[in-house]
VOBA-1610 file (N, C-alpha, C; in pm, whole numbers, padded with zeros to 5 digits, always signed):
BEGIN
Met+08695+15525+05823Met+08662+15549+05976Met+08698+15624+06016Glu+08627+15731+06132Glu+08632+15822+06203Glu+08781+15836+06272Ser+08849+15950+06305Ser+08947+15956+06374Ser+08909+15862+06501Ser+09074+15812+06552Ser+09075+15713+06602Ser+09039+15762+06747Thr+09051+15901+06784Thr+08961+15930+06929Thr+08822+15966+06964Ala+08751+15942+06781Ala+08636+15974+06804Ala+08554+15885+06970Pro+08469+15929+07011Pro+08402+15807+07119Pro+08328+15716+07055Val+08276+15685+06910Val+08231+15583+06829Val+08313+15571+06694Leu+08353+15470+06688Leu+08360+15428+06540Leu+08340+15385+06427Val+08325+15399+06308Val+08245+15319+06251Val+08339+15283+06070Ser+08330+15157+06091Ser+08404+15121+05979Ser+08337+14979+05864Arg+08390+14948+05774Arg+08355+14851+05725Arg+08478+14722+05713Asp+08408+14640+05675Asp+08477+14517+05715Asp+08532+14505+05589Glu+08706+14489+05574Glu+08782+14491+05446Glu+08799+14396+05347Gln+08710+14265+05417Gln+08669+14136+05346Gln+08522+14122+05297Val+08419+14137+05349Val+08283+14177+05312Val+08273+14338+05340Pro+08234+14432+05259Pro+08202+14542+05299Pro+08080+14571+05354Ala+08010+14472+05298Ala+07819+14435+05339Ala+07807+14491+05501Val+07947+14447+05568Val+07930+14393+05730Val+08032+14574+05776Ser+07930+14625+05833Ser+07963+14758+05883Ser+07996+14724+06075Val+08109+14779+06103Val+08142+14736+06252Val+08143+14890+06334Val+08036+14898+06409Val+08054+14999+06504Val+08129+14959+06659Thr+08200+15063+06675Thr+08301+15016+06799Thr+08281+15150+06900Leu+08278+15114+07020Leu+08270+15184+07143Leu+08414+15230+07150Asn+08426+15351+07184Asn+08589+15378+07207Asn+08607+15443+07286Arg+08584+15396+07391Arg+08644+15507+07518Arg+08726+15397+07598Pro+08804+15332+07563Pro+08901+15213+07638Pro+08984+15283+07779Glu+08991+15393+07792Glu+09055+15444+07915Glu+08939+15426+08056Arg+08797+15474+07991Arg+08750+15423+08063Arg+08604+15263+08039Arg+08684+15207+08013Arg+08614+15080+08007Arg+08463+15147+07911Asn+08502+15219+07820Asn+08365+15234+07784Asn+08221+15267+07868Ala+08274+15373+07964Ala+08177+15412+08006Ala+08069+15507+07955Leu+07935+15516+07964Leu+07866+15585+07843Leu+07848+15725+07899Thr+07940+15803+07826Thr+07890+15963+07859Thr+07804+15984+07766Val+07714+16134+07775Val+07624+16164+07705Val+07717+16194+07530Glu+07791+16259+07564Glu+07869+16229+07400Glu+07898+16077+07339Leu+07937+15995+07394Leu+07923+15854+07336Leu+07764+15850+07327Lys+07685+15831+07395Lys+07562+15772+07391Lys+07481+15879+07249Glu+07514+15991+07217Glu+07494+16060+07118Glu+07546+16033+06997Ala+07687+15993+06976Ala+07741+15904+06869Ala+07691+15765+06811Leu+07648+15708+06939Leu+07659+15580+06949Leu+07496+15561+06854Leu+07431+15641+06907Leu+07234+15669+06890Leu+07283+15657+06717Ala+07370+15751+06652Ala+07394+15852+06522Ala+07466+15719+06439Ala+07511+15672+06520Ala+07634+15551+06441Ala+07520+15437+06356Leu+07429+15422+06489Leu+07322+15293+06458Leu+07241+15321+06337Glu+07177+15457+06363Glu+07120+15543+06238Glu+07192+15535+06102Gln+07301+15540+06131Gln+07354+15561+06008Gln+07347+15455+05954Val+07445+15337+05998Val+07412+15178+05931Val+07318+15140+05907Ala+07217+15158+05988Ala+07068+15099+05979Ala+06968+15159+05862Ala+07004+15282+05801Ala+07016+15337+05686Ala+07080+15320+05529Asp+07203+15258+05583Asp+07300+15247+05484Asp+07249+15091+05394Pro+07196+15135+05265Pro+07128+15007+05157Pro+07250+14886+05141Glu+07389+14947+05165Glu+07485+14875+05111Glu+07479+14800+05223Val+07480+14790+05369Val+07491+14727+05457Val+07415+14631+05553Arg+07419+14513+05513Arg+07391+14367+05546Arg+07406+14346+05674Ala+07471+14353+05740Ala+07483+14333+05851Ala+07566+14382+05962Val+07585+14403+06088Val+07630+14489+06183Val+07706+14428+06304Val+07818+14450+06356Val+07866+14404+06439Val+07909+14552+06536Leu+07876+14521+06692Leu+07892+14589+06785Leu+08000+14578+06881Ala+08086+14668+06897Ala+08209+14588+06935Ala+08219+14747+07069Gly+08354+14682+07157Gly+08412+14780+07215Gly+08584+14775+07232Thr+08648+14840+07224Thr+08769+14905+07242Thr+08839+14857+07379Gly+08948+14815+07385Gly+08989+14794+07507Gly+09000+14649+07604Arg+08971+14668+07696Arg+08970+14540+07776Arg+08774+14507+07811Ser+08713+14607+07794Ser+08537+14608+07816Ser+08515+14600+07684Phe+08354+14542+07688Phe+08277+14598+07582Phe+08193+14695+07619Cys+08159+14733+07783Cys+08083+14862+07776Cys+07995+14852+07928Val+08104+14917+08012Val+08078+14873+08176Val+07910+14977+08227Gly+07881+15044+08120Gly+07726+15132+08138Gly+07739+15253+08177Gln+07661+15318+08238Gln+07684+15453+08266Gln+07822+15498+08324Asp+07843+15599+08302Asp+07977+15704+08360Asp+07898+15751+08465Leu+07942+15703+08596Leu+07882+15745+08710Leu+07966+15926+08767Gly+08079+15912+08698Gly+08142+16054+08703Gly+08044+16137+08674Glu+08030+16164+08534Glu+07897+16233+08448Glu+07792+16206+08547His+07771+16106+08594His+07597+16113+08677His+07618+16191+08788Val+07692+16165+08837Val+07684+16234+08970Val+07696+16396+08982Glu+07789+16446+08862Glu+07758+16588+08834Glu+07632+16637+08837Ser+07556+16527+08737Ser+07424+16577+08708Ser+07339+16611+08813Leu+07372+16470+08882Leu+07269+16451+09013Leu+07313+16593+09113Arg+07420+16594+09097Arg+07455+16740+09199Arg+07382+16885+09164Gly+07380+16845+08991Gly+07313+16996+08958Gly+07147+17022+08933Asn+07131+16887+08907Asn+06986+16906+08904Asn+06931+16733+08882Ala+06892+16673+08966Ala+06861+16529+09053Ala+06714+16520+08939Gly+06630+16631+08917Gly+06475+16592+08879Gly+06521+16571+08700Thr+06648+16612+08654Thr+06634+16569+08524Thr+06747+16502+08492Ser+06809+16426+08586Ser+06923+16347+08542Ser+06890+16216+08468Phe+06781+16194+08453Phe+06735+16046+08390Phe+06688+16084+08291Ser+06668+16181+08221Ser+06623+16248+08108Ser+06700+16170+07980Thr+06798+16104+08024Thr+06944+16031+07930Thr+06825+15928+07882Val+06750+15823+08006Val+06714+15697+07962Val+06602+15757+07801Glu+06483+15825+07832Glu+06418+15851+07731Glu+06512+15879+07598Lys+06602+15957+07654Lys+06671+16013+07501Lys+06797+15977+07482His+06801+15889+07554His+06966+15781+07454His+06924+15654+07476Tyr+06897+15584+07617Tyr+06914+15497+07590Tyr+06832+15390+07571Asn+06693+15447+07542Asn+06576+15397+07494Asn+06576+15398+07360Pro+06642+15461+07297Pro+06639+15510+07125Pro+06787+15425+07099Ile+06875+15391+07183Ile+07008+15301+07132Ile+06946+15161+07127Val+06854+15126+07231Val+06828+14976+07254Val+06713+14944+07144Thr+06649+15085+07094Thr+06551+15039+07015Thr+06592+15010+06854Ala+06683+15119+06857Ala+06776+15119+06687Ala+06871+14979+06679Ile+06883+14902+06802Ile+06943+14782+06745Ile+06839+14669+06709Ala+06760+14669+06848Ala+06671+14577+06822Ala+06576+14536+06704Thr+06545+14678+06675Thr+06470+14705+06534Thr+06514+14711+06395Met+06666+14726+06405Met+06727+14717+06266Met+06691+14618+06196Pro+06637+14666+06078Pro+06642+14544+05943Pro+06758+14463+05901Lys+06823+14452+06004Lys+06946+14353+05987Lys+06987+14304+06063Pro+07084+14202+06057Pro+07127+14117+06187Pro+07236+14217+06237Val+07271+14201+06354Val+07336+14273+06510Val+07380+14187+06547Val+07536+14161+06537Val+07609+14088+06620Val+07730+14155+06771Ala+07675+14135+06865Ala+07773+14142+06950Ala+07869+14110+07004Ala+08001+14146+06936Ala+08137+14070+06975Ala+08223+14178+07135Ile+08137+14064+07245Ile+08170+14095+07337Ile+08311+14073+07433Asn+08421+14127+07435Asn+08517+14137+07423Asn+08594+14137+07572Gly+08512+14225+07650Gly+08537+14177+07799Gly+08389+14218+07874Gly+08376+14284+08023Gly+08319+14334+08098Gly+08181+14390+08004Ala+08085+14345+08019Ala+07901+14386+07979Ala+07856+14391+08103Val+07824+14545+08169Val+07728+14585+08299Val+07618+14654+08282Gly+07539+14683+08345Gly+07452+14744+08322Gly+07360+14761+08176Ala+07377+14892+08152Ala+07310+14956+08010Ala+07450+14799+07874Gly+07555+14856+07930Gly+07614+14735+07847Gly+07587+14619+07819Leu+07540+14537+07928Leu+07464+14416+07905Leu+07325+14421+07854Gly+07279+14558+07842Gly+07135+14588+07812Gly+07163+14594+07685Phe+07268+14658+07599Phe+07301+14701+07440Phe+07341+14543+07406Ala+07428+14471+07464Ala+07452+14352+07460Ala+07310+14238+07353Leu+07242+14258+07470Leu+07137+14123+07451Leu+07034+14226+07361Ala+07023+14348+07314Ala+06963+14408+07244Ala+07020+14320+07118Cys+07106+14288+07082Cys+07187+14256+06969Cys+07092+14085+06942Asp+07135+14064+06777Asp+07067+13941+06754Asp+07135+13810+06809Leu+07250+13791+06800Leu+07360+13717+06804Leu+07460+13735+06918Arg+07545+13687+06996Arg+07654+13719+07066Arg+07785+13633+07076Val+07887+13723+07073Val+08008+13655+07094Val+08111+13725+07174Ala+08147+13646+07292Ala+08208+13674+07394Ala+08372+13615+07410Ala+08430+13717+07446Ala+08563+13624+07525Ala+08539+13573+07647Glu+08670+13455+07653Glu+08661+13384+07775Glu+08665+13482+07909Ser+08697+13582+07862Ser+08718+13643+08001Ser+08637+13713+08046Ala+08590+13759+07968Ala+08440+13812+07988Ala+08331+13820+08090Thr+08299+13909+08150Thr+08191+13895+08259Thr+08052+13999+08258Phe+07975+13936+08303Phe+07851+14012+08286Phe+07785+14041+08429Ala+07719+14139+08457Ala+07627+14199+08589Ala+07525+14285+08542Thr+07410+14311+08593Thr+07316+14422+08600Thr+07380+14535+08683Ala+07377+14557+08827Ala+07479+14646+08848Ala+07373+14745+08917Phe+07244+14787+08878Phe+07139+14871+08856Phe+07111+14884+09094Ala+07067+14773+09115Ala+07067+14754+09245Ala+07104+14817+09321Ala+07251+14782+09304Ala+07396+14807+09394Ala+07385+14997+09368Ile+07351+15031+09298Ile+07352+15179+09273Ile+07182+15261+09327Gly+07097+15167+09385Gly+06957+15208+09404Gly+06891+15231+09286Leu+06889+15153+09199Leu+06820+15191+09065Leu+06754+15047+09045Thr+06689+15075+08947Thr+06598+14974+08886Thr+06643+14968+08724Ala+06635+14863+08608Ala+06704+14815+08528Ala+06647+14967+08444Asp+06740+14936+08310Asp+06684+14990+08176Asp+06765+14956+08052Ser+06707+15002+07983Ser+06805+14953+07876Ser+06746+14807+07845Gly+06622+14805+07864Gly+06551+14662+07814Gly+06544+14552+07911Leu+06634+14580+07994Leu+06691+14462+08063Leu+06567+14354+08146Ser+06487+14410+08187Ser+06382+14399+08255Ser+06317+14256+08165Ala+06313+14305+08034Ala+06250+14229+07937Ala+06341+14107+07854Thr+06463+14130+07798Thr+06573+14076+07759Thr+06624+13976+07853Leu+06625+14001+07987Leu+06679+13916+08057Leu+06563+13778+08095Val+06411+13848+08132Val+06363+13728+08178Val+06294+13641+08005His+06297+13737+07835His+06274+13623+07778His+06413+13509+07763Ser+06506+13557+07763Ser+06649+13493+07770Ser+06656+13365+07860Leu+06645+13419+07989Leu+06664+13309+08116Leu+06531+13240+08201Gly+06408+13366+08179Gly+06316+13309+08281Gly+06327+13440+08365Ala+06173+13456+08419Ala+06150+13529+08546Ala+06225+13557+08673Ala+06227+13402+08715Ala+06323+13375+08823Ala+06459+13427+08841Arg+06502+13357+08733Arg+06653+13424+08691Arg+06698+13529+08713Ala+06604+13584+08590Ala+06599+13759+08576Ala+06573+13846+08742Thr+06481+13782+08805Thr+06491+13877+08910Thr+06572+13848+09012Glu+06638+13702+08989Glu+06768+13713+09106Glu+06895+13761+09033Leu+06909+13823+08905Leu+07032+13867+08869Leu+07019+14029+08892Leu+06880+14097+08899Leu+06859+14225+08928Leu+06844+14260+09043Leu+06800+14197+09133Leu+06813+14216+09275Leu+06989+14192+09319Leu+07007+14098+09317Leu+07126+14036+09368Leu+07252+14138+09313Gly+07277+14124+09154Gly+07363+14217+09084Gly+07455+14111+09072Glu+07477+14012+09126Glu+07596+13864+09066Glu+07632+13902+08962Ser+07751+13897+08953Ser+07816+13858+08800Ser+07793+13711+08784Phe+07835+13700+08653Phe+07849+13578+08580Phe+07953+13579+08466Asp+08008+13473+08457Asp+08054+13450+08339Asp+08102+13431+08249Ala+08195+13399+08135Ala+08128+13372+07956Ala+08118+13204+07966Ala+08116+13130+08074Ala+08116+13012+08062Ala+07953+12987+08105Gln+07898+13060+08219Gln+07747+13072+08242Gln+07686+13113+08149Ala+07729+13218+08078Ala+07666+13296+08022Ala+07645+13154+07859Leu+07732+13075+07850Leu+07728+13034+07691Leu+07619+12932+07759Ala+07630+12866+07908Ala+07565+12770+07909Ala+07365+12812+07928Ser+07368+12915+07959Ser+07221+13012+07998Ser+07199+13007+07827Gly+07227+13038+07726Gly+07230+13048+07607Gly+07249+13188+07591Leu+07279+13275+07675Leu+07283+13421+07657Leu+07409+13425+07536Val+07519+13376+07510Val+07560+13390+07387Val+07586+13271+07318Arg+07632+13322+07180Arg+07640+13188+07087Arg+07770+13099+07080Thr+07841+13169+07139Thr+08001+13116+07112Thr+08113+13164+07232Val+08210+13134+07310Val+08338+13185+07362Val+08414+13136+07307Val+08497+13255+07264Val+08616+13250+07240Val+08739+13308+07304Pro+08878+13301+07272Pro+08978+13328+07332Pro+08985+13508+07301Ala+09002+13584+07374Ala+08948+13713+07374Ala+09000+13802+07279Asp+09148+13765+07210Asp+09198+13784+07104Asp+09160+13744+06949Gln+09082+13682+06951Gln+08990+13616+06817Gln+08817+13675+06853Val+08795+13752+06985Val+08647+13799+06936Val+08632+13850+06820Leu+08647+13961+06785Leu+08625+14000+06664Leu+08620+13944+06569Ala+08723+13832+06511Ala+08745+13793+06380Ala+08590+13723+06442Ala+08556+13633+06513Ala+08469+13529+06520Ala+08292+13583+06511Ala+08322+13737+06583Ala+08242+13809+06550Ala+08156+13847+06376Leu+08281+13870+06322Leu+08312+13937+06171Leu+08275+13821+06121Asp+08290+13702+06156Asp+08263+13576+06053Asp+08113+13554+06051Leu+08058+13535+06180Leu+07964+13549+06198Leu+07857+13637+06116Ala+07914+13751+06110Ala+07832+13862+06023Ala+07862+13864+05896Arg+07979+13834+05827Arg+07996+13754+05701Arg+07879+13717+05670Thr+07854+13557+05755Thr+07731+13448+05671Thr+07627+13537+05692Leu+07598+13596+05800Leu+07475+13666+05738Leu+07438+13797+05637Ala+07549+13814+05616Ala+07537+13958+05535Ala+07508+13873+05398Ala+07568+13780+05418Ala+07530+13681+05265Ala+07373+13637+05242Gly+07300+13639+05358Gly+07186+13542+05383Gly+07075+13619+05303Pro+06923+13585+05340Pro+06838+13650+05317Pro+06799+13818+05435Thr+06863+13875+05367Thr+06849+13995+05521Thr+06721+14044+05492Leu+06620+14013+05393Leu+06461+14064+05405Leu+06405+13985+05487Ala+06443+13847+05546Ala+06384+13731+05571Ala+06443+13786+05730Tyr+06561+13812+05731Tyr+06638+13826+05874Tyr+06491+13953+05948Ala+06485+14048+05893Ala+06446+14128+05900Ala+06261+14090+05953Glu+06234+14080+05859Glu+06093+13958+05969Glu+06145+13900+06068Ile+06228+13816+06075Ile+06239+13737+06206Ile+06203+13806+06279Lys+06306+13933+06309Lys+06337+13989+06400Lys+06191+14077+06456Lys+06130+14096+06358Lys+06009+14161+06397Lys+05925+14085+06418Ala+05921+13924+06417Ala+05809+13824+06394Ala+05859+13818+06549Val+05993+13785+06570Val+05999+13687+06753Val+05977+13842+06855Ala+06005+13958+06769Ala+05964+14030+06920Ala+05831+14076+06926Val+05752+14050+06837Val+05612+14046+06832Val+05559+13902+06933Gly+05596+13786+06885Gly+05626+13654+06920Gly+05636+13631+07098Ala+05688+13722+07141Ala+05767+13735+07343Ala+05656+13790+07362Val+05540+13884+07339Val+05510+13962+07379Val+05337+13936+07353Ser+05281+13846+07267Ser+05162+13892+07195Ser+05076+13743+07236Ser+04935+13752+07204Ser+04844+13633+07186Ser+04892+13544+07100Leu+04847+13380+07041Leu+04906+13305+06940Leu+04793+13356+06817Asp+04695+13464+06859Asp+04620+13477+06706Asp+04702+13641+06658Thr+04746+13672+06742Thr+04870+13804+06695Thr+04987+13763+06629Val+05046+13661+06679Val+05144+13608+06632Val+05152+13516+06513Leu+05029+13455+06505Leu+04972+13354+06384Leu+04966+13467+06233Ala+04905+13570+06279Ala+04863+13723+06178Ala+04952+13787+06143Asn+05059+13770+06239Asn+05166+13839+06219Asn+05276+13746+06109Glu+05289+13621+06128Glu+05379+13543+06058Glu+05337+13553+05936Ala+05176+13522+05920Ala+05091+13516+05781Ala+05190+13659+05705Ala+05117+13781+05757Ala+05123+13879+05706Ala+05317+13898+05630Gly+05450+13834+05768Gly+05552+13853+05710Gly+05566+13723+05568Gln+05536+13635+05579Gln+05552+13553+05499Gln+05494+13572+05325Ala+05383+13669+05339Ala+05281+13738+05258Ala+05417+13872+05187Arg+05441+13925+05282Arg+05543+14001+05234Arg+05643+13938+05146Leu+05715+13848+05163Leu+05844+13769+05154Leu+05803+13708+05042Gly+05685+13658+05021Gly+05689+13548+04919Gly+05662+13645+04784Val+05695+13739+04793Val+05685+13809+04629Val+05816+13848+04591Thr+05894+13849+04677Thr+06044+13910+04695Thr+06121+13839+04576Arg+06251+13887+04493Arg+06332+13783+04422Arg+06418+13704+04496Asp+06416+13734+04624Asp+06474+13672+04713Asp+06448+13541+04763His+06332+13557+04801His+06246+13403+04762His+06231+13345+04651Arg+06197+13388+04576Arg+06177+13317+04396Arg+06347+13253+04385Glu+06431+13348+04402Glu+06586+13282+04407Glu+06601+13175+04467Ala+06547+13225+04600Ala+06603+13025+04686Ala+06509+12962+04639Val+06364+12957+04611Val+06369+12868+04549Val+06413+12773+04401Glu+06405+12859+04341Glu+06499+12806+04185Glu+06612+12694+04235Ala+06705+12796+04314Ala+06853+12693+04360Ala+06840+12596+04405Phe+06707+12609+04500Phe+06703+12502+04543Phe+06631+12382+04457Leu+06558+12427+04388Leu+06549+12298+04315Leu+06686+12250+04188Ala+06723+12378+04112Ala+06859+12392+04078Ala+06991+12287+04162Lys+06999+12256+04246Lys+07081+12226+04316Lys+07184+12300+04326Arg+07165+12446+04343Arg+07285+12568+04379Arg+07298+12610+04480Arg+07357+12687+04519Arg+07336+12799+04625Arg+07299+12891+04577Pro+07169+12949+04639Pro+07117+13084+04633Pro+07210+13192+04643Glu+07155+13344+04540Glu+07236+13438+04585Glu+07135+13529+04619Phe+07118+13636+04704Phe+07058+13708+04800Phe+07096+13865+04790Glu+06989+13929+04717Glu+07030+14035+04723Glu+06930+14194+04814Gly+06873+14118+04894Gly+06780+14179+04928Gly+06667+14282+04895Arg+06611+14182+04802Arg+06513+14240+04737Arg+06439+14197+04676
//
């Protein structure tokens, strides 16, 4: 792991080294996003995505928050300097970060230990599964500062909650709590704050032992299915099954089923 003062920490789970933990590390600022942190986060995500030994990833935050979005102190300095270029960070940082999470060919679990606001909420919803602390809170927050959404929220909120509720959350910016997030299906489970990382790791360990090639195809299929016609969805599913059908993992799973034993997946 990097120095504890680094803006993003990358470590391996001691129990299951195939699980990597990427941690936002600005607890004194509730993991607000500076250029330094965004660049470090993108590099860390690209690192674990490319590592063949990593089979599942946990995205976490230090301190009392997951991520409260853009550091407005840094942002206002940018506005004062050259407002016309202040939002290059969306294409340079936010979009690639969300893309790296959403398209990573391995499952990503968000460990939401506290506030997930703005881009922080976007990052959490880009993950495949989410575990939240009982004390966690969520908000979009963009309209309050005269902006529209970024980090994919205009899509992920719609896909998760429907257009009416997504519009309500984006227009009014009202916060909601972990119980509401659980009831609406935004998070998988809610646990005490001191158990969030452990619960996320347990989930990631289960995924790391599973058919990671199939998980990658499932992520792609869901992404296509959310925006495509039925013909395109069916063709994409057929192509994915054809790719998986010739893998060692598929053969192993079928043989294990017939032999009434647990399959051992290797990601090949």
